[in-house]
N, C-alpha and C positions, 0 to 999 in steps of 0.2 A: 519463579521468573517466568515472564511472557516467552514464550517462544518466536525465536526471531529469525528473518529469513532475509534474503538478497532479493532486491531489487532489479529485476531484469526483465524491462519492456517489450510487449511483444503487442501485436493488434493496434489499435486506436491509442493504445498509450504512447506507442512507438511515434506513430503515424500525425496522432494530433493530442502533443501533452501539454497538461494543465501547468498555469504557472505555480504551485506548489507542490508539484512532482518534483521527487527526489532524482537527482543521478543515476543512470544507470549503476549498477554494483555496490548501491547503498546499502546498509542494512538498517531493517525497518520491523518493526513491529504490528500486529493487526490492532486496531485500536475500534471500539463502538461510540462513535456520537452518541449524544443525549437526542432522542425525536427522530436519527435516519433508521432506515430500512435497514435490516439485521444484516451483518455481513452475510456472502454466499447467496444474497438476492438475487438473481438473474447475473449469475456470476462474477460480480464484484463486490468487493469488499475496502472497507477504510482502512489506509496505512500513516504511521508515522515513525520518520527516523528516530533508530533507538536512541542516539545521542540528543536528540531535540526535545520538544513539548509535545503534549499532546493535542496541543491546539495549533501546529502544526501539521495536521490530515490533508489528507486527500483520497478521493474515488482513482481505484483500479482495478482491472481485470486480475481474477483469480490467477490466470494462467500466467501472471507475471510477473509470480512471486517464485521463490527457487529455496528450499530448505538452506539453510544454515550450518554446517555442522560442524 
């Protein structure tokens, strides 16, 4: 099973959220869309809600993800 994270926006994710960005506190997982830069490039990664589809991905800062224990 993929590792899950809690989305807690910081920086630009909080200041200027994208339309598909999940709400704060949402459980998310990292996804790697085809043809996109690798996760971790320049401190960013692609995420999708755990309960949603991988097609609902968005780009966020790595610092906006907290481990879900």
